[in-house]
DOPAGU-512142 format. One record per atom (N, C-alpha, C): residue in one letter; atom name; x, y, z. Coordinates in pm, whole numbers, m for minus. Each point is the difference from the previous one (the first is absolute). Layout:
BEGIN
SITE  code  site    east   north      up
SITE     A    CA       X       Y       Z
...
% end
This chain:
BEGIN
SITE  code  site    east   north      up
SITE     X     N    9649   11313    8152
SITE     X    CA      99    m108      m2
SITE     X     C     m60    m127      58
SITE     X     N      30    m113     m61
SITE     X    CA     m54    m127      46
SITE     X     C      49     m32     141
SITE     X     N     m87     m60      80
SITE     X    CA      42     m45     132
SITE     X     C      87    m124     m15
SITE     X     N      95     m14      91
SITE     X    CA      93    m113      m3
SITE     X     C     m32     m95     113
SITE     X     N     m24    m126     m35
SITE     X    CA     m27    m101     101
SITE     X     C     108    m106      m4
SITE     X     N      33     m55     116
SITE     X    CA      92    m113       8
SITE     X     C     m83    m125      27
SITE     X     N      14    m100     m86
SITE     X    CA     m66    m127      25
SITE     X     C     105    m105      33
SITE     X     N     m22     m67     111
SITE     X    CA      95     m96      56
SITE     X     C     m63    m138      m4
SITE     X     N      51     m87     m87
SITE     X    CA     m48    m137     m12
SITE     X     C      95     m77     m91
SITE     X     N     m29    m128     m23
SITE     X    CA      91     m81     m79
SITE     X     C     m18      24    m150
SITE     X     N      98     m46     m78
SITE     X    CA      m5       9    m145
SITE     X     C       9    m141     m60
SITE     X     N    m107     m43     m65
SITE     X    CA       2    m126     m73
SITE     X     C      30      31    m146
SITE     X     N     109     m58     m51
SITE     X    CA      40      30    m138
SITE     X     C    m110     m37     m99
SITE     X     N     m70    m109      26
SITE     X    CA    m117     m40     m79
SITE     X     C    m117     m20      96
SITE     X     N    m115      54     m36
SITE     X    CA    m116     m12      86
SITE     X     C     m57     136      31
SITE     X     N    m129      15     m15
SITE     X    CA     m65     131      13
SITE     X     C     m46      23     144
SITE     X     N      94      43      82
SITE     X    CA     m29      25     142
SITE     X     C     106      94      56
SITE     X     N     m20      42     122
SITE     X    CA      97      81      74
SITE     X     C      53     117     m85
SITE     X     N     131      15     m11
SITE     X    CA      55     117     m68
SITE     X     C     m31       2    m149
SITE     X     N     m19    m117     m62
SITE     X    CA     m26       0    m145
SITE     X     C    m138      53     m34
SITE     X     N     m89      10      99
SITE     X    CA    m127      69     m24
SITE     X     C      m1     138      64
SITE     X     N      64      14     117
SITE     X    CA      m3     129      69
SITE     X     C      67     109     m82
SITE     X     N     116     m28     m56
SITE     X    CA      74     103     m74
SITE     X     C     m79      53    m120
SITE     X     N     m50     m86     m90
SITE     X    CA     m73      54    m115
SITE     X     C    m134      64      38
SITE     X     N     m69     m55      99
SITE     X    CA    m132      54      33
SITE     X     C      10     134      72
SITE     X     N      95      14      89
SITE     X    CA      21     130      64
SITE     X     C      41     104    m104
SITE     X     N      91     m38     m89
SITE     X    CA      48      93    m103
SITE     X     C    m111      40     m96
SITE     X     N     m82     m97     m40
SITE     X    CA    m108      29     m94
SITE     X     C    m103      95      57
SITE     X     N      m6       6     134
SITE     X    CA     m94      90      67
SITE     X     C      66     130      44
SITE     X     N     116      31     m58
SITE     X    CA      62     131      23
SITE     X     C      80      12     127
SITE     X     N      41    m112      59
SITE     X    CA      80       1     121
SITE     X     C     143     m41     m35
SITE     X     N      99      77      48
SITE     X    CA     138     m41     m18
SITE     X     C      29    m116      96
SITE     X     N      27    m117     m55
SITE     X    CA      16    m120      81
SITE     X     C     147     m34      20
SITE     X     N      46       8     124
SITE     X    CA     133     m47      38
SITE     X     C     m18    m137      66
SITE     X     N     102     m84     m10
SITE     X    CA     m15    m137      50
SITE     X     C     111     m36      97
SITE     X     N     m36     m84      97
SITE     X    CA      96     m61      91
SITE     X     C     m24    m151      m5
SITE     X     N      69     m71     m90
SITE     X    CA     m22    m145     m12
SITE     X     C      57     m72     122
SITE     X     N     m79     m88      58
SITE     X    CA      45     m76     117
SITE     X     C      65    m131     m40
SITE     X     N     m33     m50    m118
SITE     X    CA      56    m124     m52
SITE     X     C     m26      m5    m150
SITE     X     N      81     m77     m71
SITE     X    CA     m24     m27    m142
SITE     X     C     m28    m148     m17
SITE     X     N    m115     m32     m60
SITE     X    CA     m37    m138     m29
SITE     X     C       3     m23    m150
SITE     X     N      41    m117     m42
SITE     X    CA      m3     m32    m142
SITE     X     C    m141      12     m55
SITE     X     N     m97     m38      79
SITE     X    CA    m143       6     m29
SITE     X     C     m71     m20     133
SITE     X     N    m125      39       7
SITE     X    CA     m66      m9     131
SITE     X     C     m35    m145      33
SITE     X     N     m50     m18     122
SITE     X    CA     m11    m134      56
SITE     X     C    m124     m78     m43
SITE     X     N     m78      54     m91
SITE     X    CA    m109     m78     m59
SITE     X     C      52     m95    m107
SITE     X     N     124      20     m46
SITE     X    CA      65     m94     m90
SITE     X     C      50    m120      80
SITE     X     N      39    m106     m69
SITE     X    CA      38    m124      70
SITE     X     C     135      12      70
SITE     X     N      87      91     m45
SITE     X    CA     130      18      64
SITE     X     C      47     142     m24
SITE     X     N      94      46      83
SITE     X    CA      46     138     m12
SITE     X     C     134      17      72
SITE     X     N      73     105     m39
SITE     X    CA     119      41      75
SITE     X     C     m36     123      83
SITE     X     N      80      25     103
SITE     X    CA     m27     111      93
SITE     X     C     134      60      41
SITE     X     N      18     129     m26
SITE     X    CA     121      71      41
SITE     X     C     m39     111      97
SITE     X     N      44     m13     122
SITE     X    CA     m36      93     107
SITE     X     C      80     131     m13
SITE     X     N     m69     112      m6
SITE     X    CA      65     130     m10
SITE     X     C       7      74     133
SITE     X     N     m45     m63     108
SITE     X    CA       1      66     130
SITE     X     C     138      57      36
SITE     X     N     111     m74     m24
SITE     X    CA     131      55      38
SITE     X     C      38     128     m74
SITE     X     N     m64      28    m114
SITE     X    CA      34     118     m79
SITE     X     C     m79     124      41
SITE     X     N    m106     m19      77
SITE     X    CA     m91     111      26
SITE     X     C      66     113      79
SITE     X     N      82     m33      99
SITE     X    CA      70     105      76
SITE     X     C      89      84     m92
SITE     X     N      62     m65     m97
SITE     X    CA      84      72     m95
SITE     X     C     m83      94     m87
SITE     X     N    m117     m47     m43
SITE     X    CA     m92      84     m76
SITE     X     C     m40     122      83
SITE     X     N     m33     m23     127
SITE     X    CA     m37     111      88
SITE     X     C     113     103       9
SITE     X     N     122     m48       8
SITE     X    CA     116      89      12
SITE     X     C       4     100    m116
SITE     X     N     m17     m51    m121
SITE     X    CA      10      89    m116
SITE     X     C    m125      85     m18
SITE     X     N    m113     m50      43
SITE     X    CA    m120      84      m2
SITE     X     C      19     120      93
SITE     X     N      60     m24     115
SITE     X    CA      25     110      94
SITE     X     C     100      99     m60
SITE     X     N     104     m51     m64
SITE     X    CA      98      89     m63
SITE     X     C     m63      88    m107
SITE     X     N    m101     m55     m68
SITE     X    CA     m65      73    m108
SITE     X     C    m125      75      44
SITE     X     N     m27      m2     129
SITE     X    CA    m110      79      55
SITE     X     C    m137     m40     m50
SITE     X     N     m22    m129     m23
SITE     X    CA    m128     m46     m55
SITE     X     C    m110      m5     106
SITE     X     N    m119      41     m42
SITE     X    CA    m119      m8      84
SITE     X     C    m115     m51     m86
SITE     X     N    m100     m58      67
SITE     X    CA    m115     m57     m71
SITE     X     C    m131      56      56
SITE     X     N     m99      12     m90
SITE     X    CA    m132      50      40
SITE     X     C     m90    m109      55
SITE     X     N      45    m124     m14
SITE     X    CA     m79    m111      49
SITE     X     C      77    m129      m9
SITE     X     N     m52    m102      68
SITE     X    CA      61    m133       2
SITE     X     C    m110    m103     m22
SITE     X     N      28     m97     m86
SITE     X    CA     m89    m114     m20
SITE     X     C      79    m127      28
SITE     X     N     m39     m72     104
SITE     X    CA      66    m125      36
SITE     X     C     m90    m117     m35
SITE     X     N      60     m99     m65
SITE     X    CA     m71    m123     m34
SITE     X     C      71    m119      61
SITE     X     N      25    m102     m81
SITE     X    CA      64    m124      46
SITE     X     C     143      30      44
SITE     X     N      28     m19     129
SITE     X    CA     135      22      52
SITE     X     C      75    m132      17
SITE     X     N     m57     m93      77
SITE     X    CA      54    m135       4
SITE     X     C      91     m32     117
SITE     X     N      57     103      67
SITE     X    CA      91     m26     111
SITE     X     C     m27      98     113
SITE     X     N       8     m49     124
SITE     X    CA     m22      86     116
SITE     X     C      98     117       4
SITE     X     N     124     m26     m40
SITE     X    CA     104     104       2
SITE     X     C     m38     121     m83
SITE     X     N     m78     m21    m105
SITE     X    CA     m40     109     m88
SITE     X     C     m98      96      65
SITE     X     N     m67     m45     104
SITE     X    CA     m91      90      73
SITE     X     C      78     115      63
SITE     X     N     112     m34      65
SITE     X    CA      84     104      62
SITE     X     C      58      93    m106
SITE     X     N      40     m56    m114
SITE     X    CA      54      82    m108
SITE     X     C    m107      92     m58
SITE     X     N    m123     m49      m5
SITE     X    CA    m109      84     m48
SITE     X     C     m19     120      93
SITE     X     N       7     m23     130
SITE     X    CA     m16     111      94
SITE     X     C     115     100     m13
SITE     X     N     121     m50     m18
SITE     X    CA     114      89     m23
SITE     X     C     m21      83    m126
SITE     X     N     m57     m64    m100
SITE     X    CA     m28      70    m126
SITE     X     C    m101     113      22
SITE     X     N    m106     m28      72
SITE     X    CA    m100     104      29
SITE     X     C      66     118      72
SITE     X     N      81     m33     102
SITE     X    CA      60     104      83
SITE     X     C      99      85     m78
SITE     X     N      68     m59     m97
SITE     X    CA     107      68     m71
SITE     X     C     m44      73    m126
SITE     X     N    m108     m50     m65
SITE     X    CA     m28      48    m135
SITE     X     C    m142      51     m22
SITE     X     N     m77      16     106
SITE     X    CA    m135      52     m15
SITE     X     C       3     151     m20
SITE     X     N     m63      45    m110
SITE     X    CA     m17     142     m20
SITE     X     C    m113      52      86
SITE     X     N     m23     130      m2
SITE     X    CA    m107      60      79
SITE     X     C    m134     m61     m40
SITE     X     N     m72     m50      99
SITE     X    CA    m133     m55     m25
SITE     X     C      m2    m133     m72
SITE     X     N     113     m69      m7
SITE     X    CA       7    m128     m72
SITE     X     C     m95    m102      63
SITE     X     N     m68     m75     m85
SITE     X    CA     m95    m101      44
SITE     X     C      60    m140     m14
SITE     X     N     m32     m86      95
SITE     X    CA      49    m137       1
SITE     X     C    m118     m94     m20
SITE     X     N       5     m77    m108
SITE     X    CA    m106     m94     m33
SITE     X     C      60    m141       2
SITE     X     N     m58     m88      79
SITE     X    CA      56    m134      16
SITE     X     C    m105    m105     m38
SITE     X     N      36     m83     m96
SITE     X    CA     m75    m122     m33
SITE     X     C      77    m114      66
SITE     X     N     m52     m66     105
SITE     X    CA      79    m100      73
SITE     X     C      52    m115     m86
SITE     X     N     m77     m45     m97
SITE     X    CA      46     m95    m102
SITE     X     C      70    m123      57
SITE     X     N     m68     m72      91
SITE     X    CA      61    m122      51
SITE     X     C     m92    m122      m3
SITE     X     N    m124      15     m48
SITE     X    CA     m88    m116      m2
SITE     X     C    m129      23     m74
SITE     X     N     m72    m109     m24
SITE     X    CA    m131       5     m66
SITE     X     C     m69    m134      19
SITE     X     N    m131       0     m16
SITE     X    CA     m79    m123       9
SITE     X     C      23     m74     132
SITE     X     N      18      76     107
SITE     X    CA      13     m59     133
SITE     X     C     137     m53      35
SITE     X     N      99      17     m88
SITE     X    CA     133     m56      23
SITE     X     C     108     105     m25
SITE     X     N     114     m19      69
SITE     X    CA     118      82     m27
SITE     X     C      65     m47    m129
SITE     X     N      61      92     m71
SITE     X    CA      81     m38    m115
SITE     X     C     121     m81      48
SITE     X     N      57     m80     m88
SITE     X    CA     115     m81      34
SITE     X     C     115      84      51
SITE     X     N      65     m48     107
SITE     X    CA     115      71      56
SITE     X     C     m34      97     111
SITE     X     N    m130      26      22
SITE     X    CA     m39      91     108
SITE     X     C     m41     m78     124
SITE     X     N      14      63     116
SITE     X    CA     m43     m61     125
SITE     X     C     m63     107      89
SITE     X     N     m42     m40     120
SITE     X    CA     m68      94      88
SITE     X     C      93     109      51
SITE     X     N     131     m27       2
SITE     X    CA      95     105      40
SITE     X     C       0     112    m103
SITE     X     N     m13     m36    m127
SITE     X    CA      m7     101    m105
SITE     X     C    m129      82      15
SITE     X     N    m110     m67      28
SITE     X    CA    m127      70      20
SITE     X     C      11     100     114
SITE     X     N      66     m43     110
SITE     X    CA      18      89     115
SITE     X     C      84     122     m37
SITE     X     N     106     m23     m78
SITE     X    CA      85     111     m43
SITE     X     C     m77      97     m90
SITE     X     N     m83     m55     m88
SITE     X    CA     m82      84     m86
SITE     X     C    m100      81      83
SITE     X     N     m61     m64      98
SITE     X    CA     m95      71      87
SITE     X     C      67     119      67
SITE     X     N     126     m17      38
SITE     X    CA      75     110      62
SITE     X     C      27     111    m101
SITE     X     N      34     m37    m124
SITE     X    CA      28     100    m102
SITE     X     C    m124      82     m36
SITE     X     N    m117     m62       9
SITE     X    CA    m123      68     m41
SITE     X     C     m29     125      83
SITE     X     N      61      11     116
SITE     X    CA     m25     120      82
SITE     X     C      53     125     m67
SITE     X     N      92     m16     m98
SITE     X    CA      58     114     m71
SITE     X     C     m82      42    m122
SITE     X     N    m100     m78     m35
SITE     X    CA     m72      22    m125
SITE     X     C    m105     110      12
SITE     X     N     m29      60    m114
SITE     X    CA    m116      89     m13
SITE     X     C    m120     m76     m55
SITE     X     N      27     m98     m85
SITE     X    CA    m105     m85     m58
SITE     X     C      52    m142      m5
SITE     X     N     m82     m98      39
SITE     X    CA      36    m140     m16
SITE     X     C    m105     m69     m86
SITE     X     N      47     m99     m78
SITE     X    CA     m87     m67     m99
SITE     X     C       4    m152      16
SITE     X     N     m32     m53     117
SITE     X    CA       1    m145      15
SITE     X     C    m122     m64     m65
SITE     X     N      16    m124     m47
SITE     X    CA    m118     m77     m38
SITE     X     C     m56     m68     125
SITE     X     N    m104     m78     m15
SITE     X    CA     m67     m60     117
SITE     X     C      94     m97      72
SITE     X     N      73     m80     m74
SITE     X    CA      95     m94      61
SITE     X     C     103      74      84
SITE     X     N      60     102     m58
SITE     X    CA     103      76      71
SITE     X     C     m56      69     122
SITE     X     N    m122      52     m11
SITE     X    CA     m64      64     115
SITE     X     C     m23     m99     112
SITE     X     N     m36    m124     m35
SITE     X    CA     m21    m104     101
SITE     X     C     130     m31      73
SITE     X     N     109     m21     m73
SITE     X    CA     128     m30      63
SITE     X     C      48     116      85
SITE     X     N     m16     122     m48
SITE     X    CA      48     117      74
SITE     X     C     m76      21     130
SITE     X     N    m128     m33       1
SITE     X    CA     m82      22     119
SITE     X     C     m13    m123      88
SITE     X     N      43    m117     m50
SITE     X    CA     m15    m124      76
SITE     X     C    m138     m61      m9
SITE     X     N     m84      53     m88
SITE     X    CA    m134     m58     m18
SITE     X     C       7    m121     m93
SITE     X     N     m83     m99      28
SITE     X    CA      m2    m121     m82
SITE     X     C     m59      30    m137
SITE     X     N      68     m46    m105
SITE     X    CA     m47      23    m136
SITE     X     C    m127     m81     m27
SITE     X     N     m92      61     m72
SITE     X    CA    m122     m68     m42
SITE     X     C     m15       9    m151
SITE     X     N     m40    m109     m61
SITE     X    CA     m32       7    m142
SITE     X     C    m132      72     m23
SITE     X     N     m92     m19      92
SITE     X    CA    m131      67      m8
SITE     X     C     m11     100     114
SITE     X     N     m26     124     m34
SITE     X    CA      m7     105     101
SITE     X     C     m97     108     m48
SITE     X     N     m19     102      83
SITE     X    CA     m90     110     m36
SITE     X     C      64     132      39
SITE     X     N     m76     106     m14
SITE     X    CA      51     133      30
SITE     X     C      38      19     145
SITE     X     N     m71     m67      90
SITE     X    CA      32      12     142
SITE     X     C     139     m58      29
SITE     X     N      35    m108     m68
SITE     X    CA     132     m60      17
SITE     X     C     109      95     m50
SITE     X     N     m22      63    m115
SITE     X    CA      97      94     m55
SITE     X     C      14     121      93
SITE     X     N    m110      45      57
SITE     X    CA       5     113      93
SITE     X     C      86     m34     122
SITE     X     N      m7    m125      47
SITE     X    CA      84     m42     113
SITE     X     C     147      m3     m39
SITE     X     N      27     m40    m125
SITE     X    CA     138       4     m48
SITE     X     C      53     143       1
SITE     X     N     m81      92     m45
SITE     X    CA      40     141      m2
SITE     X     C      25      49     142
SITE     X     N     m87     m38      92
SITE     X    CA      17      39     140
SITE     X     C     133     m51      55
SITE     X     N      35    m124     m36
SITE     X    CA     128     m55      45
SITE     X     C     118      70     m62
SITE     X     N     m10      33    m128
SITE     X    CA     110      70     m67
SITE     X     C      19     140      55
SITE     X     N    m108      63      41
SITE     X    CA      10     134      56
SITE     X     C      75       2     134
SITE     X     N      13    m117      63
SITE     X    CA      79      m7     122
SITE     X     C     149      m6     m30
SITE     X     N      35     m32    m125
SITE     X    CA     139      m9     m41
SITE     X     C      54     129     m58
SITE     X     N     m88      82     m57
SITE     X    CA      45     116     m76
SITE     X     C    m106     108      m3
SITE     X     N      44     123     m17
SITE     X    CA     m93     112     m20
SITE     X     C     m29      23    m148
SITE     X     N      51     m88     m84
SITE     X    CA     m18      16    m144
SITE     X     C    m145     m19     m43
SITE     X     N     m32      57    m115
SITE     X    CA    m125     m35     m66
SITE     X     C       9    m147     m42
SITE     X     N    m101     m76      36
SITE     X    CA      m3    m144     m30
SITE     X     C     m91     m25    m119
SITE     X     N      54     m65    m103
SITE     X    CA     m80     m41    m115
SITE     X     C      19    m149     m18
SITE     X     N    m102     m77      31
SITE     X    CA       8    m145     m20
SITE     X     C     m47     m30    m141
SITE     X     N      86     m64     m77
SITE     X    CA     m27     m26    m141
SITE     X     C     m45    m145     m21
SITE     X     N     m61     m24    m114
SITE     X    CA     m39    m136     m36
SITE     X     C    m106     m60      90
SITE     X     N     m87      84      57
SITE     X    CA    m110     m50      83
SITE     X     C    m104     m64     m91
SITE     X     N     m34    m125      26
SITE     X    CA     m94     m72     m86
SITE     X     C    m113     m61      82
SITE     X     N    m120      41     m29
SITE     X    CA    m120     m72      47
SITE     X     C    m120      56     m74
SITE     X     N    m106     m76      m2
SITE     X    CA    m121      43     m70
SITE     X     C      17       9    m151
SITE     X     N      97     m75     m54
SITE     X    CA      22       1    m145
SITE     X     C      68     125     m51
SITE     X     N      64      77      91
SITE     X    CA      68     123     m40
SITE     X     C     141       2      60
SITE     X     N      81      90     m51
SITE     X    CA     133      22      55
SITE     X     C      19     150      21
SITE     X     N      73      36     104
SITE     X    CA      14     143      26
SITE     X     C     102      32     107
SITE     X     N      m5     123      45
SITE     X    CA      91      51     102
SITE     X     C     m81      61     115
SITE     X     N      53     m14     120
SITE     X    CA     m52      70     117
SITE     X     C     101     108      37
SITE     X     N     m44     125       0
SITE     X    CA      89     114      24
SITE     X     C     m34      60     135
SITE     X     N      98      m1      91
SITE     X    CA     m21      55     134
SITE     X     C      96     116      21
SITE     X     N     m47     121     m24
SITE     X    CA      83     119      13
SITE     X     C     m21      63     137
SITE     X     N      95      82      41
SITE     X    CA     m11      69     128
SITE     X     C    m126      86       3
SITE     X     N     m66       0     117
SITE     X    CA    m116      84      17
SITE     X     C    m130     m61     m51
SITE     X     N       7    m118     m62
SITE     X    CA    m120     m66     m51
SITE     X     C     m42    m111      97
SITE     X     N    m124       5      43
SITE     X    CA     m48    m100      95
SITE     X     C     m16    m137     m65
SITE     X     N     m43      m2    m124
SITE     X    CA     m23    m125     m71
SITE     X     C      87      m5    m126
SITE     X     N      53    m117     m34
SITE     X    CA      79      m8    m124
SITE     X     C     m86      21    m123
SITE     X     N      58      58    m100
SITE     X    CA     m67      16    m130
SITE     X     C      20    m129     m79
SITE     X     N    m108     m52     m56
SITE     X    CA       8    m121     m80
SITE     X     C     m10      36    m148
SITE     X     N      90     m55     m78
SITE     X    CA       2      26    m144
SITE     X     C      m1    m135     m71
SITE     X     N    m104     m25     m82
SITE     X    CA     m20    m132     m58
SITE     X     C      13       2    m152
SITE     X     N      46    m116     m54
SITE     X    CA      19     m16    m144
SITE     X     C     m49    m139     m41
SITE     X     N     m15     m19    m128
SITE     X    CA     m38    m131     m52
SITE     X     C     111    m101      25
SITE     X     N     m37    m118      51
SITE     X    CA      96    m106      26
SITE     X     C      20     m83    m126
SITE     X     N     121       2     m53
SITE     X    CA      31     m76    m121
SITE     X     C      30    m146      37
SITE     X     N     m32     m94     m88
SITE     X    CA      12    m142      33
SITE     X     C     140     m56     m19
SITE     X     N     103      78      24
SITE     X    CA     137     m46     m19
SITE     X     C      93      79      92
SITE     X     N     105     m66      48
SITE     X    CA     102      65      82
SITE     X     C     131       1     m79
SITE     X     N      75     108      14
SITE     X    CA     127      12     m71
SITE     X     C     109      50      95
SITE     X     N     122     m42     m26
SITE     X    CA     115      40      82
SITE     X     C      36     147     m28
SITE     X     N      43      69     104
SITE     X    CA      52     135     m15
SITE     X     C    m102     111       6
SITE     X     N    m128     m33      13
SITE     X    CA    m102     105      m2
SITE     X     C       5      89     124
SITE     X     N      45     m55     113
SITE     X    CA      14      83     119
SITE     X     C     107     107     m18
SITE     X     N     109     m36     m66
SITE     X    CA     106      98     m28
SITE     X     C     m49     108     m95
SITE     X     N     m80     m42     m97
SITE     X    CA     m56      98     m95
SITE     X     C     m96      93      72
SITE     X     N     m87     m56      84
SITE     X    CA     m94      83      76
SITE     X     C      77     105      82
SITE     X     N     103     m45      73
SITE     X    CA      74      92      86
SITE     X     C      68     110     m81
SITE     X     N      52     m34    m118
SITE     X    CA      71      98     m83
SITE     X     C     m96     105     m54
SITE     X     N    m113     m44     m55
SITE     X    CA     m96      95     m56
SITE     X     C     m63      84     111
SITE     X     N     m32     m63     113
SITE     X    CA     m52      73     115
SITE     X     C      97     111      41
SITE     X     N     127     m36      15
SITE     X    CA     100      95      49
SITE     X     C      18     117     m97
SITE     X     N       5     m30    m129
SITE     X    CA      15     107     m99
SITE     X     C    m116      98       9
SITE     X     N    m120     m51       9
SITE     X    CA    m117      87      10
SITE     X     C       0      80     130
SITE     X     N      45     m63     108
SITE     X    CA       4      69     128
SITE     X     C      99     116      m3
SITE     X     N     118     m24     m55
SITE     X    CA      99     108      m8
SITE     X     C     m44     110     m96
SITE     X     N     m90     m34     m92
SITE     X    CA     m55     100     m92
SITE     X     C    m121      74      59
SITE     X     N     m28     m25     128
SITE     X    CA    m100      78      70
SITE     X     C    m142     m53      m2
SITE     X     N     m20    m124     m45
SITE     X    CA    m135     m56      m4
SITE     X     C     m44     m46     140
SITE     X     N    m130     m11      20
SITE     X    CA     m53     m48     127
SITE     X     C      28    m150      16
SITE     X     N      m5     m49     124
SITE     X    CA      24    m141      24
SITE     X     C     m98     m88     m79
SITE     X     N    m126      40      m2
SITE     X    CA    m101     m77     m72
SITE     X     C      30      m1    m149
SITE     X     N      34     114     m55
SITE     X    CA      32       8    m143
SITE     X     C     127     m80     m33
SITE     X     N      97       1      92
SITE     X    CA     122     m78     m21
SITE     X     C     m30    m149      m6
SITE     X     N     m83     m46      92
SITE     X    CA     m38    m142       2
SITE     X     C     m79     m36    m125
SITE     X     N     m92      87     m40
SITE     X    CA     m82     m27    m118
SITE     X     C      86      m9    m125
SITE     X     N      95      92     m14
SITE     X    CA      88       0    m117
SITE     X     C      87    m124      m3
SITE     X     N      53     m39     117
SITE     X    CA      87    m117       7
SITE     X     C     m78    m128     m29
SITE     X     N    m120     m11      57
SITE     X    CA     m81    m120     m22
SITE     X     C     m43     m11    m145
SITE     X     N     m37     111     m61
SITE     X    CA     m41      m2    m141
SITE     X     C     117     m42     m89
SITE     X     N     118      52      30
SITE     X    CA     117     m36     m81
SITE     X     C      31    m148      14
SITE     X     N      m4     m53     122
SITE     X    CA      26    m143      22
SITE     X     C    m101     m84     m77
SITE     X     N    m127      36       7
SITE     X    CA    m103     m76     m71
SITE     X     C      25       1    m151
SITE     X     N      36     117     m55
SITE     X    CA      30       9    m143
SITE     X     C     119     m89     m36
SITE     X     N      99      m5      88
SITE     X    CA     117     m85     m25
SITE     X     C     m38    m147      m4
SITE     X     N     m84     m42      94
SITE     X    CA     m43    m140       3
SITE     X     C     m79     m34    m125
SITE     X     N     m90      89     m39
SITE     X    CA     m83     m23    m118
SITE     X     C      85     m11    m126
SITE     X     N     110      73      m4
SITE     X    CA      87       1    m118
SITE     X     C     112    m105       6
SITE     X     N     m12     m95      90
SITE     X    CA     101    m105      16
SITE     X     C     m63    m136     m27
SITE     X     N      60     m76     m91
SITE     X    CA     m58    m131     m32
SITE     X     C      37    m103     106
SITE     X     N     m72    m111       0
SITE     X    CA      15    m101     105
SITE     X     C     139     m62       2
SITE     X     N      67      m6    m114
SITE     X    CA     132     m62      m5
SITE     X     C     111      84      58
SITE     X     N     m28     126      25
SITE     X    CA      99      93      56
SITE     X     C      m4     m13     152
SITE     X     N      77     m95      55
SITE     X    CA     m18     m40     139
SITE     X     C      75      89     100
SITE     X     N     103      72     m42
SITE     X    CA      91      61      96
SITE     X     C     m28     147      29
SITE     X     N    m107      56     m56
SITE     X    CA     m33     140      26
SITE     X     C    m117      43     m85
SITE     X     N     m13     130     m18
SITE     X    CA    m107      53     m85
SITE     X     C      60      93    m106
SITE     X     N     m72      15    m107
SITE     X    CA      47      77    m115
SITE     X     C     m28     149      20
SITE     X     N      66      58     101
SITE     X    CA     m25     142      30
SITE     X     C      53      91    m111
SITE     X     N      99     m47     m72
SITE     X    CA      58      81    m108
SITE     X     C    m104      33    m107
SITE     X     N     m85     m98     m30
SITE     X    CA    m104      22    m102
SITE     X     C    m102     102      48
SITE     X     N     m29      m1     130
SITE     X    CA     m95      98      55
SITE     X     C      60     140      m5
SITE     X     N     128      13      32
SITE     X    CA      66     130     m12
SITE     X     C       2      49    m144
SITE     X     N      24     m91     m92
SITE     X    CA       3      36    m143
SITE     X     C    m135      52     m45
SITE     X     N    m107     m67      41
SITE     X    CA    m135      44     m38
SITE     X     C     m32     136      61
SITE     X     N      48      24     122
SITE     X    CA     m28     127      66
SITE     X     C      66     116     m71
SITE     X     N     112     m26     m68
SITE     X    CA      72     106     m69
SITE     X     C     m56      27    m139
SITE     X     N     m76     m95     m55
SITE     X    CA     m54      14    m135
SITE     X     C    m136      69      m2
% end
């Protein structure tokens, strides 16, 4: 029987990110994907304007009926939350609906390129840092790792800098730390710091000359699906990075709001 995961993040009606990528990618990899939408947006915030409907007031009601129906999950994937209040609700969700051995995977999803996303502040970062103590695996990028640890962001850095970020994150959580989107030396990759390992494992890929929106959400979804299917951390990262690269390659320059992951899934099935 397929494992059931709950993914908690926002839903953009148009735009390839958050739940609109997590749901199909988890499902395509044989995982039963349940969702807890935190908000509904007309389209994501890379567009010039958008509407936002907050679903936070409904979450307690959702929990009530999940309890009545005896629902449990084999894992949790958290992405873009957007409000400090949702951190407490996430913890309530873990406590109420975790099945035996359920794993918690958190992508902090609050910043990139040295800056916080719009609407976030340091209080949100502090709340996220507190939530990370509940995780089994965390997937911050370099920017998020800097904010979480209080280290100054650098555009130019090396492996020693990333190792210090990992050391700082290990003071916040006992989770396996995977820093994504590490770039230097003309490559991009992940640093994987698992329990019992003295040195992080480095996994490198070809750096493509273009950036696209939503690739972090895609990475987290493919990583999580492979992890729940029993793959090693290194294999999970490799599969996720390869899928993201294929998506970027299959997306033309005019497609500004995401990547054409649907075409990559179609090719994989043929």
